[in-house]
py3Dmol code that shows the C-alpha trace and the ligand (Angstrom):
import py3Dmol

protein = """\
ATOM      1  CA  UNK A   1       0.000   0.000   0.000  1.00  0.00           C
ATOM      2  CA  UNK A   2       1.205   3.491  -0.760  1.00  0.00           C
ATOM      3  CA  UNK A   3       0.578   6.468   1.408  1.00  0.00           C
ATOM      4  CA  UNK A   4      -1.631   8.405  -0.955  1.00  0.00           C
ATOM      5  CA  UNK A   5      -4.543   8.467   1.477  1.00  0.00           C
ATOM      6  CA  UNK A   6      -2.674   9.870   4.453  1.00  0.00           C
ATOM      7  CA  UNK A   7      -3.103  13.686   4.276  1.00  0.00           C
ATOM      8  CA  UNK A   8      -0.003  14.234   6.373  1.00  0.00           C
ATOM      9  CA  UNK A   9       2.379  12.325   4.131  1.00  0.00           C
ATOM     10  CA  UNK A  10       4.719  14.165   1.786  1.00  0.00           C
ATOM     11  CA  UNK A  11       3.900  11.879  -1.118  1.00  0.00           C
ATOM     12  CA  UNK A  12       2.423  13.509  -4.183  1.00  0.00           C
ATOM     13  CA  UNK A  13      -1.128  12.213  -4.314  1.00  0.00           C
ATOM     14  CA  UNK A  14      -2.507  11.754  -7.791  1.00  0.00           C
ATOM     15  CA  UNK A  15      -6.235  11.180  -7.946  1.00  0.00           C
ATOM     16  CA  UNK A  16      -8.534  11.192 -10.922  1.00  0.00           C
ATOM     17  CA  UNK A  17     -12.081  11.525 -12.157  1.00  0.00           C
ATOM     18  CA  UNK A  18     -12.764   9.198 -15.049  1.00  0.00           C
ATOM     19  CA  UNK A  19     -16.275   9.647 -16.432  1.00  0.00           C
ATOM     20  CA  UNK A  20     -17.587   7.617 -19.353  1.00  0.00           C
ATOM     21  CA  UNK A  21     -19.207  10.000 -21.845  1.00  0.00           C
ATOM     22  CA  UNK A  22     -22.528   8.179 -21.967  1.00  0.00           C
ATOM     23  CA  UNK A  23     -24.535  11.303 -21.139  1.00  0.00           C
ATOM     24  CA  UNK A  24     -24.334  14.610 -19.300  1.00  0.00           C
ATOM     25  CA  UNK A  25     -23.180  14.680 -15.695  1.00  0.00           C
ATOM     26  CA  UNK A  26     -25.921  13.586 -13.264  1.00  0.00           C
ATOM     27  CA  UNK A  27     -26.074  13.659  -9.486  1.00  0.00           C
ATOM     28  CA  UNK A  28     -24.377  10.242  -9.160  1.00  0.00           C
ATOM     29  CA  UNK A  29     -21.404  11.336 -11.238  1.00  0.00           C
ATOM     30  CA  UNK A  30     -21.222  14.715  -9.466  1.00  0.00           C
ATOM     31  CA  UNK A  31     -20.722  12.784  -6.207  1.00  0.00           C
ATOM     32  CA  UNK A  32     -17.829  10.893  -7.844  1.00  0.00           C
ATOM     33  CA  UNK A  33     -16.247  14.132  -9.013  1.00  0.00           C
ATOM     34  CA  UNK A  34     -16.608  15.793  -5.590  1.00  0.00           C
ATOM     35  CA  UNK A  35     -15.322  12.770  -3.626  1.00  0.00           C
ATOM     36  CA  UNK A  36     -12.295  12.144  -5.841  1.00  0.00           C
ATOM     37  CA  UNK A  37     -11.474  15.880  -5.992  1.00  0.00           C
ATOM     38  CA  UNK A  38     -11.593  16.440  -2.252  1.00  0.00           C
ATOM     39  CA  UNK A  39      -9.782  13.194  -1.394  1.00  0.00           C
ATOM     40  CA  UNK A  40      -6.918  14.350  -3.626  1.00  0.00           C
ATOM     41  CA  UNK A  41      -6.979  18.043  -2.672  1.00  0.00           C
ATOM     42  CA  UNK A  42      -6.842  17.387   1.078  1.00  0.00           C
ATOM     43  CA  UNK A  43      -3.164  16.576   0.520  1.00  0.00           C
ATOM     44  CA  UNK A  44      -0.488  19.217   0.574  1.00  0.00           C
ATOM     45  CA  UNK A  45       0.831  17.963  -2.744  1.00  0.00           C
ATOM     46  CA  UNK A  46      -1.827  16.738  -5.080  1.00  0.00           C
ATOM     47  CA  UNK A  47      -2.891  16.363  -8.642  1.00  0.00           C
ATOM     48  CA  UNK A  48      -6.375  15.594  -9.846  1.00  0.00           C
ATOM     49  CA  UNK A  49      -6.588  14.309 -13.376  1.00  0.00           C
ATOM     50  CA  UNK A  50      -9.549  14.319 -15.714  1.00  0.00           C
ATOM     51  CA  UNK A  51      -9.747  11.321 -18.028  1.00  0.00           C
ATOM     52  CA  UNK A  52     -12.608  10.711 -20.411  1.00  0.00           C
ATOM     53  CA  UNK A  53     -13.211   6.968 -20.531  1.00  0.00           C
ATOM     54  CA  UNK A  54     -14.472   6.631 -24.057  1.00  0.00           C
ATOM     55  CA  UNK A  55     -12.760   3.310 -24.749  1.00  0.00           C
ATOM     56  CA  UNK A  56     -16.149   1.776 -25.491  1.00  0.00           C
ATOM     57  CA  UNK A  57     -16.854   3.878 -28.548  1.00  0.00           C
ATOM     58  CA  UNK A  58     -20.235   2.182 -29.035  1.00  0.00           C
ATOM     59  CA  UNK A  59     -21.620   3.559 -25.758  1.00  0.00           C
ATOM     60  CA  UNK A  60     -20.248   7.029 -26.314  1.00  0.00           C
ATOM     61  CA  UNK A  61     -22.891   9.747 -26.785  1.00  0.00           C
ATOM     62  CA  UNK A  62     -22.002  12.580 -29.103  1.00  0.00           C
ATOM     63  CA  UNK A  63     -21.369  15.807 -27.226  1.00  0.00           C
ATOM     64  CA  UNK A  64     -21.385  14.148 -23.785  1.00  0.00           C
ATOM     65  CA  UNK A  65     -17.655  14.629 -23.107  1.00  0.00           C
ATOM     66  CA  UNK A  66     -17.870  18.345 -23.949  1.00  0.00           C
ATOM     67  CA  UNK A  67     -20.946  18.733 -21.783  1.00  0.00           C
ATOM     68  CA  UNK A  68     -19.245  16.984 -18.816  1.00  0.00           C
ATOM     69  CA  UNK A  69     -16.138  19.173 -19.165  1.00  0.00           C
ATOM     70  CA  UNK A  70     -18.169  22.401 -19.377  1.00  0.00           C
ATOM     71  CA  UNK A  71     -20.189  21.444 -16.320  1.00  0.00           C
ATOM     72  CA  UNK A  72     -17.091  20.592 -14.289  1.00  0.00           C
ATOM     73  CA  UNK A  73     -15.616  23.968 -15.211  1.00  0.00           C
ATOM     74  CA  UNK A  74     -18.819  25.786 -14.301  1.00  0.00           C
ATOM     75  CA  UNK A  75     -18.847  24.023 -10.921  1.00  0.00           C
ATOM     76  CA  UNK A  76     -15.330  25.231 -10.163  1.00  0.00           C
ATOM     77  CA  UNK A  77     -13.377  21.968 -10.458  1.00  0.00           C
ATOM     78  CA  UNK A  78      -9.740  22.527 -11.441  1.00  0.00           C
ATOM     79  CA  UNK A  79      -7.854  19.613 -12.920  1.00  0.00           C
ATOM     80  CA  UNK A  80      -4.134  19.295 -13.505  1.00  0.00           C
ATOM     81  CA  UNK A  81      -2.687  18.972 -16.982  1.00  0.00           C
ATOM     82  CA  UNK A  82      -4.591  18.251 -20.157  1.00  0.00           C
ATOM     83  CA  UNK A  83      -7.606  15.970 -20.467  1.00  0.00           C
ATOM     84  CA  UNK A  84      -6.879  12.447 -21.677  1.00  0.00           C
ATOM     85  CA  UNK A  85      -9.196  10.426 -23.885  1.00  0.00           C
ATOM     86  CA  UNK A  86      -8.996   6.653 -23.809  1.00  0.00           C
ATOM     87  CA  UNK A  87     -10.036   6.448 -27.449  1.00  0.00           C
ATOM     88  CA  UNK A  88      -6.613   7.939 -28.314  1.00  0.00           C
ATOM     89  CA  UNK A  89      -4.597   5.554 -26.172  1.00  0.00           C
ATOM     90  CA  UNK A  90      -4.988   2.133 -27.843  1.00  0.00           C
ATOM     91  CA  UNK A  91      -1.278   1.947 -28.485  1.00  0.00           C
ATOM     92  CA  UNK A  92      -0.631   1.769 -24.721  1.00  0.00           C
ATOM     93  CA  UNK A  93      -3.262  -0.929 -24.156  1.00  0.00           C
ATOM     94  CA  UNK A  94      -1.856  -3.004 -27.017  1.00  0.00           C
ATOM     95  CA  UNK A  95       1.686  -2.678 -25.633  1.00  0.00           C
ATOM     96  CA  UNK A  96       0.516  -3.810 -22.189  1.00  0.00           C
ATOM     97  CA  UNK A  97      -1.128  -6.909 -23.671  1.00  0.00           C
ATOM     98  CA  UNK A  98       1.949  -7.649 -25.776  1.00  0.00           C
ATOM     99  CA  UNK A  99       4.047  -7.632 -22.613  1.00  0.00           C
ATOM    100  CA  UNK A 100       2.165 -10.580 -21.058  1.00  0.00           C
ATOM    101  CA  UNK A 101       1.768 -13.052 -23.945  1.00  0.00           C
ATOM    102  CA  UNK A 102       1.733 -16.121 -21.680  1.00  0.00           C
ATOM    103  CA  UNK A 103      -1.205 -14.783 -19.721  1.00  0.00           C
ATOM    104  CA  UNK A 104      -3.647 -14.156 -22.546  1.00  0.00           C
ATOM    105  CA  UNK A 105      -5.411 -16.380 -25.028  1.00  0.00           C
ATOM    106  CA  UNK A 106      -7.933 -16.046 -27.789  1.00  0.00           C
ATOM    107  CA  UNK A 107     -11.464 -17.220 -27.302  1.00  0.00           C
ATOM    108  CA  UNK A 108     -14.362 -17.421 -29.679  1.00  0.00           C
ATOM    109  CA  UNK A 109     -17.070 -18.603 -27.300  1.00  0.00           C
ATOM    110  CA  UNK A 110     -20.289 -16.707 -27.658  1.00  0.00           C
ATOM    111  CA  UNK A 111     -22.046 -15.136 -24.710  1.00  0.00           C
ATOM    112  CA  UNK A 112     -24.915 -17.591 -25.187  1.00  0.00           C
ATOM    113  CA  UNK A 113     -22.599 -20.640 -24.848  1.00  0.00           C
ATOM    114  CA  UNK A 114     -21.172 -19.203 -21.692  1.00  0.00           C
ATOM    115  CA  UNK A 115     -24.425 -18.330 -19.996  1.00  0.00           C
ATOM    116  CA  UNK A 116     -25.524 -21.951 -20.337  1.00  0.00           C
ATOM    117  CA  UNK A 117     -22.326 -23.283 -18.810  1.00  0.00           C
ATOM    118  CA  UNK A 118     -21.778 -20.790 -16.042  1.00  0.00           C
ATOM    119  CA  UNK A 119     -21.069 -22.393 -12.654  1.00  0.00           C
ATOM    120  CA  UNK A 120     -21.123 -19.314 -10.442  1.00  0.00           C
ATOM    121  CA  UNK A 121     -23.538 -16.393 -10.725  1.00  0.00           C
ATOM    122  CA  UNK A 122     -22.216 -14.297  -7.852  1.00  0.00           C
ATOM    123  CA  UNK A 123     -20.900 -11.515 -10.103  1.00  0.00           C
ATOM    124  CA  UNK A 124     -22.944 -12.193 -13.233  1.00  0.00           C
ATOM    125  CA  UNK A 125     -22.121 -15.468 -14.971  1.00  0.00           C
ATOM    126  CA  UNK A 126     -18.543 -16.651 -14.630  1.00  0.00           C
ATOM    127  CA  UNK A 127     -16.401 -17.845 -17.515  1.00  0.00           C
ATOM    128  CA  UNK A 128     -15.837 -21.585 -17.170  1.00  0.00           C
ATOM    129  CA  UNK A 129     -12.540 -21.668 -19.087  1.00  0.00           C
ATOM    130  CA  UNK A 130     -13.797 -23.342 -22.252  1.00  0.00           C
ATOM    131  CA  UNK A 131     -11.168 -21.964 -24.604  1.00  0.00           C
ATOM    132  CA  UNK A 132      -8.368 -22.843 -22.223  1.00  0.00           C
ATOM    133  CA  UNK A 133      -9.017 -26.324 -23.491  1.00  0.00           C
ATOM    134  CA  UNK A 134      -9.101 -24.998 -27.045  1.00  0.00           C
ATOM    135  CA  UNK A 135     -12.799 -25.687 -27.538  1.00  0.00           C
ATOM    136  CA  UNK A 136     -13.749 -23.097 -30.106  1.00  0.00           C
ATOM    137  CA  UNK A 137     -17.072 -22.171 -31.499  1.00  0.00           C
ATOM    138  CA  UNK A 138     -16.523 -22.271 -35.273  1.00  0.00           C
ATOM    139  CA  UNK A 139     -19.349 -19.845 -35.963  1.00  0.00           C
ATOM    140  CA  UNK A 140     -17.563 -16.968 -34.288  1.00  0.00           C
ATOM    141  CA  UNK A 141     -14.767 -15.758 -36.468  1.00  0.00           C
ATOM    142  CA  UNK A 142     -13.132 -12.845 -34.699  1.00  0.00           C
ATOM    143  CA  UNK A 143     -12.077 -13.927 -31.239  1.00  0.00           C
ATOM    144  CA  UNK A 144     -11.816 -11.910 -28.084  1.00  0.00           C
ATOM    145  CA  UNK A 145      -8.733 -12.011 -25.884  1.00  0.00           C
ATOM    146  CA  UNK A 146      -9.047 -13.334 -22.332  1.00  0.00           C
ATOM    147  CA  UNK A 147      -6.718 -13.086 -19.390  1.00  0.00           C
ATOM    148  CA  UNK A 148      -5.692 -16.337 -17.737  1.00  0.00           C
ATOM    149  CA  UNK A 149      -6.619 -16.199 -14.049  1.00  0.00           C
ATOM    150  CA  UNK A 150      -5.481 -18.451 -11.231  1.00  0.00           C
ATOM    151  CA  UNK A 151      -7.008 -20.082  -8.220  1.00  0.00           C
ATOM    152  CA  UNK A 152      -5.684 -17.596  -5.675  1.00  0.00           C
ATOM    153  CA  UNK A 153      -7.570 -14.994  -3.725  1.00  0.00           C
ATOM    154  CA  UNK A 154      -6.882 -11.322  -4.325  1.00  0.00           C
ATOM    155  CA  UNK A 155      -7.703  -9.235  -1.252  1.00  0.00           C
ATOM    156  CA  UNK A 156      -7.714  -5.513  -0.661  1.00  0.00           C
ATOM    157  CA  UNK A 157      -8.619  -3.147   2.140  1.00  0.00           C
ATOM    158  CA  UNK A 158     -10.779  -0.341   0.899  1.00  0.00           C
ATOM    159  CA  UNK A 159     -10.471   3.158   2.347  1.00  0.00           C
ATOM    160  CA  UNK A 160     -14.193   3.340   3.062  1.00  0.00           C
ATOM    161  CA  UNK A 161     -15.741  -0.130   3.117  1.00  0.00           C
ATOM    162  CA  UNK A 162     -14.946  -1.635   6.506  1.00  0.00           C
ATOM    163  CA  UNK A 163     -14.098  -5.256   5.655  1.00  0.00           C
ATOM    164  CA  UNK A 164     -11.094  -6.710   3.854  1.00  0.00           C
ATOM    165  CA  UNK A 165     -12.509  -7.893   0.530  1.00  0.00           C
ATOM    166  CA  UNK A 166     -11.266 -11.070  -1.147  1.00  0.00           C
ATOM    167  CA  UNK A 167     -12.168 -12.586  -4.446  1.00  0.00           C
ATOM    168  CA  UNK A 168     -11.056 -15.744  -6.187  1.00  0.00           C
ATOM    169  CA  UNK A 169     -11.102 -14.401  -9.711  1.00  0.00           C
ATOM    170  CA  UNK A 170     -10.846 -17.787 -11.377  1.00  0.00           C
ATOM    171  CA  UNK A 171     -13.904 -19.253  -9.688  1.00  0.00           C
ATOM    172  CA  UNK A 172     -15.920 -16.059  -9.115  1.00  0.00           C
ATOM    173  CA  UNK A 173     -15.359 -14.388 -12.495  1.00  0.00           C
ATOM    174  CA  UNK A 174     -13.209 -16.643 -14.675  1.00  0.00           C
ATOM    175  CA  UNK A 175     -10.695 -15.620 -17.326  1.00  0.00           C
ATOM    176  CA  UNK A 176     -12.033 -12.193 -18.208  1.00  0.00           C
ATOM    177  CA  UNK A 177     -11.969 -10.313 -21.491  1.00  0.00           C
ATOM    178  CA  UNK A 178      -9.214  -7.751 -22.003  1.00  0.00           C
ATOM    179  CA  UNK A 179      -9.833  -7.151 -25.693  1.00  0.00           C
ATOM    180  CA  UNK A 180     -13.233  -7.537 -27.203  1.00  0.00           C
ATOM    181  CA  UNK A 181     -14.272  -9.332 -30.345  1.00  0.00           C
ATOM    182  CA  UNK A 182     -14.869  -6.005 -32.071  1.00  0.00           C
ATOM    183  CA  UNK A 183     -11.247  -5.012 -31.411  1.00  0.00           C
ATOM    184  CA  UNK A 184     -12.011  -2.568 -28.586  1.00  0.00           C
ATOM    185  CA  UNK A 185      -9.995  -2.863 -25.399  1.00  0.00           C
ATOM    186  CA  UNK A 186     -11.934  -3.734 -22.267  1.00  0.00           C
ATOM    187  CA  UNK A 187     -12.456  -1.276 -19.427  1.00  0.00           C
ATOM    188  CA  UNK A 188     -10.479  -3.473 -16.972  1.00  0.00           C
ATOM    189  CA  UNK A 189      -7.327  -3.238 -19.054  1.00  0.00           C
ATOM    190  CA  UNK A 190      -7.664   0.404 -20.108  1.00  0.00           C
ATOM    191  CA  UNK A 191      -8.259   1.672 -16.573  1.00  0.00           C
ATOM    192  CA  UNK A 192      -5.277  -0.222 -15.157  1.00  0.00           C
ATOM    193  CA  UNK A 193      -2.889   0.909 -17.896  1.00  0.00           C
ATOM    194  CA  UNK A 194      -4.019   4.540 -17.686  1.00  0.00           C
ATOM    195  CA  UNK A 195      -3.908   4.728 -13.894  1.00  0.00           C
ATOM    196  CA  UNK A 196      -0.359   3.378 -14.059  1.00  0.00           C
ATOM    197  CA  UNK A 197       0.895   5.587 -16.894  1.00  0.00           C
ATOM    198  CA  UNK A 198      -0.655   8.658 -15.308  1.00  0.00           C
ATOM    199  CA  UNK A 199       0.914   7.887 -11.925  1.00  0.00           C
ATOM    200  CA  UNK A 200      -2.466   7.627 -10.188  1.00  0.00           C
ATOM    201  CA  UNK A 201      -1.965   6.401  -6.632  1.00  0.00           C
ATOM    202  CA  UNK A 202      -5.437   7.147  -5.260  1.00  0.00           C
ATOM    203  CA  UNK A 203      -8.587   5.786  -6.882  1.00  0.00           C
ATOM    204  CA  UNK A 204     -11.827   7.159  -5.464  1.00  0.00           C
ATOM    205  CA  UNK A 205     -14.987   5.943  -7.174  1.00  0.00           C
ATOM    206  CA  UNK A 206     -18.453   4.513  -6.577  1.00  0.00           C
ATOM    207  CA  UNK A 207     -19.039   1.196  -4.827  1.00  0.00           C
ATOM    208  CA  UNK A 208     -20.656  -0.159  -8.003  1.00  0.00           C
ATOM    209  CA  UNK A 209     -17.051  -0.755  -9.144  1.00  0.00           C
ATOM    210  CA  UNK A 210     -15.925  -2.281  -5.838  1.00  0.00           C
ATOM    211  CA  UNK A 211     -15.916  -5.895  -7.017  1.00  0.00           C
ATOM    212  CA  UNK A 212     -13.982  -4.976 -10.189  1.00  0.00           C
ATOM    213  CA  UNK A 213     -11.006  -4.007  -8.047  1.00  0.00           C
ATOM    214  CA  UNK A 214      -9.464  -7.487  -7.520  1.00  0.00           C
ATOM    215  CA  UNK A 215      -9.403  -7.956 -11.316  1.00  0.00           C
ATOM    216  CA  UNK A 216      -7.591  -4.653 -11.655  1.00  0.00           C
ATOM    217  CA  UNK A 217      -5.136  -5.541  -8.886  1.00  0.00           C
ATOM    218  CA  UNK A 218      -4.468  -8.889 -10.560  1.00  0.00           C
ATOM    219  CA  UNK A 219      -3.722  -7.120 -13.833  1.00  0.00           C
ATOM    220  CA  UNK A 220      -1.444  -4.652 -12.030  1.00  0.00           C
ATOM    221  CA  UNK A 221       0.481  -7.550 -10.535  1.00  0.00           C
ATOM    222  CA  UNK A 222       0.923  -9.270 -13.906  1.00  0.00           C
ATOM    223  CA  UNK A 223       2.034  -6.045 -15.561  1.00  0.00           C
ATOM    224  CA  UNK A 224       4.421  -5.132 -12.721  1.00  0.00           C
ATOM    225  CA  UNK A 225       2.489  -1.987 -11.742  1.00  0.00           C
ATOM    226  CA  UNK A 226       1.970  -0.575  -8.251  1.00  0.00           C
ATOM    227  CA  UNK A 227      -1.495  -0.885  -6.741  1.00  0.00           C
ATOM    228  CA  UNK A 228      -3.072   2.483  -5.869  1.00  0.00           C
ATOM    229  CA  UNK A 229      -5.068   3.107  -2.705  1.00  0.00           C
ATOM    230  CA  UNK A 230      -8.766   2.489  -3.313  1.00  0.00           C
ATOM    231  CA  UNK A 231     -11.770   4.172  -1.756  1.00  0.00           C
ATOM    232  CA  UNK A 232     -15.276   3.246  -2.877  1.00  0.00           C
ATOM    233  CA  UNK A 233     -18.023   5.558  -1.639  1.00  0.00           C
ATOM    234  CA  UNK A 234     -21.692   4.487  -1.562  1.00  0.00           C
ATOM    235  CA  UNK A 235     -23.599   4.987  -4.789  1.00  0.00           C
ATOM    236  CA  UNK A 236     -26.822   6.930  -4.950  1.00  0.00           C
ATOM    237  CA  UNK A 237     -29.687   4.623  -5.840  1.00  0.00           C
ATOM    238  CA  UNK A 238     -33.354   4.984  -6.593  1.00  0.00           C
ATOM    239  CA  UNK A 239     -35.874   3.505  -4.111  1.00  0.00           C
ATOM    240  CA  UNK A 240     -35.870   0.234  -6.072  1.00  0.00           C
ATOM    241  CA  UNK A 241     -32.124  -0.143  -5.718  1.00  0.00           C
ATOM    242  CA  UNK A 242     -30.998   1.068  -9.170  1.00  0.00           C
ATOM    243  CA  UNK A 243     -27.869   3.207  -9.455  1.00  0.00           C
ATOM    244  CA  UNK A 244     -28.725   6.790 -10.436  1.00  0.00           C
ATOM    245  CA  UNK A 245     -28.059   7.197 -14.111  1.00  0.00           C
ATOM    246  CA  UNK A 246     -29.362   9.056 -17.067  1.00  0.00           C
ATOM    247  CA  UNK A 247     -31.386   5.961 -17.929  1.00  0.00           C
ATOM    248  CA  UNK A 248     -33.415   6.089 -14.735  1.00  0.00           C
ATOM    249  CA  UNK A 249     -34.044   9.786 -15.135  1.00  0.00           C
ATOM    250  CA  UNK A 250     -31.636  11.174 -12.601  1.00  0.00           C
ATOM    251  CA  UNK A 251     -31.782  14.778 -13.789  1.00  0.00           C
ATOM    252  CA  UNK A 252     -28.890  15.855 -15.942  1.00  0.00           C
ATOM    253  CA  UNK A 253     -26.618  18.462 -14.461  1.00  0.00           C
ATOM    254  CA  UNK A 254     -25.481  21.145 -16.854  1.00  0.00           C
ATOM    255  CA  UNK A 255     -24.288  24.700 -16.177  1.00  0.00           C
ATOM    256  CA  UNK A 256     -27.855  25.922 -16.704  1.00  0.00           C
ATOM    257  CA  UNK A 257     -29.698  23.268 -14.655  1.00  0.00           C
ATOM    258  CA  UNK A 258     -32.619  24.569 -12.593  1.00  0.00           C
ATOM    259  CA  UNK A 259     -31.018  23.740  -9.264  1.00  0.00           C
ATOM    260  CA  UNK A 260     -28.002  25.952  -8.629  1.00  0.00           C
ATOM    261  CA  UNK A 261     -24.510  24.506  -8.703  1.00  0.00           C
ATOM    262  CA  UNK A 262     -23.991  25.500  -5.070  1.00  0.00           C
ATOM    263  CA  UNK A 263     -27.152  23.719  -3.990  1.00  0.00           C
ATOM    264  CA  UNK A 264     -26.128  20.525  -5.758  1.00  0.00           C
ATOM    265  CA  UNK A 265     -22.569  20.642  -4.441  1.00  0.00           C
ATOM    266  CA  UNK A 266     -23.911  21.020  -0.898  1.00  0.00           C
ATOM    267  CA  UNK A 267     -26.222  18.057  -1.510  1.00  0.00           C
ATOM    268  CA  UNK A 268     -23.291  15.994  -2.765  1.00  0.00           C
ATOM    269  CA  UNK A 269     -21.291  16.815   0.369  1.00  0.00           C
ATOM    270  CA  UNK A 270     -24.223  15.834   2.596  1.00  0.00           C
ATOM    271  CA  UNK A 271     -24.556  12.572   0.685  1.00  0.00           C
ATOM    272  CA  UNK A 272     -20.872  11.946   1.414  1.00  0.00           C
ATOM    273  CA  UNK A 273     -21.464  12.345   5.166  1.00  0.00           C
ATOM    274  CA  UNK A 274     -20.048  15.879   5.468  1.00  0.00           C
ATOM    275  CA  UNK A 275     -21.777  18.642   7.376  1.00  0.00           C
ATOM    276  CA  UNK A 276     -21.665  21.794   5.247  1.00  0.00           C
ATOM    277  CA  UNK A 277     -23.250  25.121   6.258  1.00  0.00           C
ATOM    278  CA  UNK A 278     -26.550  26.180   4.693  1.00  0.00           C
ATOM    279  CA  UNK A 279     -26.686  27.531   1.149  1.00  0.00           C
ATOM    280  CA  UNK A 280     -27.029  31.190   2.185  1.00  0.00           C
ATOM    281  CA  UNK A 281     -23.788  30.992   4.152  1.00  0.00           C
ATOM    282  CA  UNK A 282     -21.729  30.598   0.986  1.00  0.00           C
ATOM    283  CA  UNK A 283     -21.056  33.777  -0.951  1.00  0.00           C
ATOM    284  CA  UNK A 284     -20.005  31.955  -4.105  1.00  0.00           C
ATOM    285  CA  UNK A 285     -18.391  28.787  -5.483  1.00  0.00           C
ATOM    286  CA  UNK A 286     -14.886  29.791  -4.366  1.00  0.00           C
ATOM    287  CA  UNK A 287     -16.187  30.152  -0.880  1.00  0.00           C
ATOM    288  CA  UNK A 288     -17.764  26.705  -1.107  1.00  0.00           C
ATOM    289  CA  UNK A 289     -14.563  25.021  -2.318  1.00  0.00           C
ATOM    290  CA  UNK A 290     -12.508  26.726   0.329  1.00  0.00           C
ATOM    291  CA  UNK A 291     -14.837  25.390   3.007  1.00  0.00           C
ATOM    292  CA  UNK A 292     -14.995  21.930   1.408  1.00  0.00           C
ATOM    293  CA  UNK A 293     -11.226  21.577   1.105  1.00  0.00           C
ATOM    294  CA  UNK A 294     -10.526  22.633   4.650  1.00  0.00           C
ATOM    295  CA  UNK A 295     -13.304  20.519   6.208  1.00  0.00           C
ATOM    296  CA  UNK A 296     -13.244  17.378   4.070  1.00  0.00           C
ATOM    297  CA  UNK A 297     -13.198  14.240   6.162  1.00  0.00           C
ATOM    298  CA  UNK A 298     -13.133  10.996   4.208  1.00  0.00           C
ATOM    299  CA  UNK A 299     -13.749   9.029   7.428  1.00  0.00           C
ATOM    300  CA  UNK A 300     -17.224  10.561   7.604  1.00  0.00           C
ATOM    301  CA  UNK A 301     -18.308   8.926   4.324  1.00  0.00           C
ATOM    302  CA  UNK A 302     -21.014   6.371   5.176  1.00  0.00           C
ATOM    303  CA  UNK A 303     -19.547   2.862   5.188  1.00  0.00           C
ATOM    304  CA  UNK A 304     -22.155   1.243   3.049  1.00  0.00           C
ATOM    305  CA  UNK A 305     -22.435   0.253  -0.599  1.00  0.00           C
ATOM    306  CA  UNK A 306     -25.467   2.318  -1.512  1.00  0.00           C
ATOM    307  CA  UNK A 307     -27.840   4.956  -0.207  1.00  0.00           C
ATOM    308  CA  UNK A 308     -31.320   5.696  -1.473  1.00  0.00           C
ATOM    309  CA  UNK A 309     -31.293   9.186  -2.879  1.00  0.00           C
ATOM    310  CA  UNK A 310     -34.401  11.263  -2.735  1.00  0.00           C
ATOM    311  CA  UNK A 311     -34.519  14.346  -4.897  1.00  0.00           C
ATOM    312  CA  UNK A 312     -37.035  16.080  -2.655  1.00  0.00           C
TER     313      UNK A 312
END
"""
ligand_1 = """\
10
LIG
N -15.571 5.289 -16.372
C -16.189 4.721 -15.211
C -17.574 5.316 -15.027
O -17.866 6.383 -15.540
C -15.381 4.920 -13.961
C -14.200 4.035 -13.938
C -13.339 4.127 -12.706
O -13.454 5.091 -11.947
O -12.527 3.239 -12.538
O -18.381 4.715 -14.337
"""
view = py3Dmol.view(width=600, height=400)
view.addModel(protein, "pdb")
view.setStyle({"model": 0}, {"cartoon": {"style": "trace"}})
view.addModel(ligand_1, "xyz")
view.setStyle({"model": 1}, {"stick": {}})
view.zoomTo()
view.show()
């Protein structure tokens, strides 16, 4: 473990916000921006990077990245350096895969085959290792690339969730895809390579990604990368347990949204267990950020995976 989460250490803490441009910012993603920003900025020496995770070009919505960037600017977030776009970084993902040839193999099993044969549904259906034995489905011509996993537990201690979390990737998930059939690199690989190349040593993100972390740590170990500190804050859900997203009508947040930026930032802080003053006590956004940076307490974040969010 590094020391990126100890505010008193002299280490340069590099955090990041890594939205996927699948729509405008909404309240759930504003929480992610606020939490990652303040966790980084509470350190004397910090950088906070903005990375647009548009590796999955099929899910990308036109104009969404620009809208997210404009909103972040209007809300007073200040990132370090230029913005990176995963869609421009394939060369790095390819090089990472090329460096571990013994740990990857091609697989042409279809999703349908796999669903039928799955032996463990804990994290969605697991991959039973069909292609390890070179059983190929002849109907599928362009294969995906899977990462060979092993029967060892990967454990990590999260900065927010109270228990040590362990996962046996081979039995719980199976050999997972690192490059898709359509030639696109998978999120798991892209995020690990980018965090490493950008020197990120503090990952703060929603608990919906909590159980992806052992896969990312496993990849880091294979590639010889350091493992950052992880903190997963609870995600905002609707009353029926769905994560807030554009799809379930969590209102979009843009610079001209009806609710003021200050109001929403205060709401985000409250959601994260902080105790900000009332709206009228802040003169402007600068005033808000000054208060937030000097009072941020990551230990106050509720230690749970999700919280029902009511917009009233
Ligand atoms: N791009 C992911 C999202 O928008 C976040 C990935 C991460 O923080 O690791 O949900």
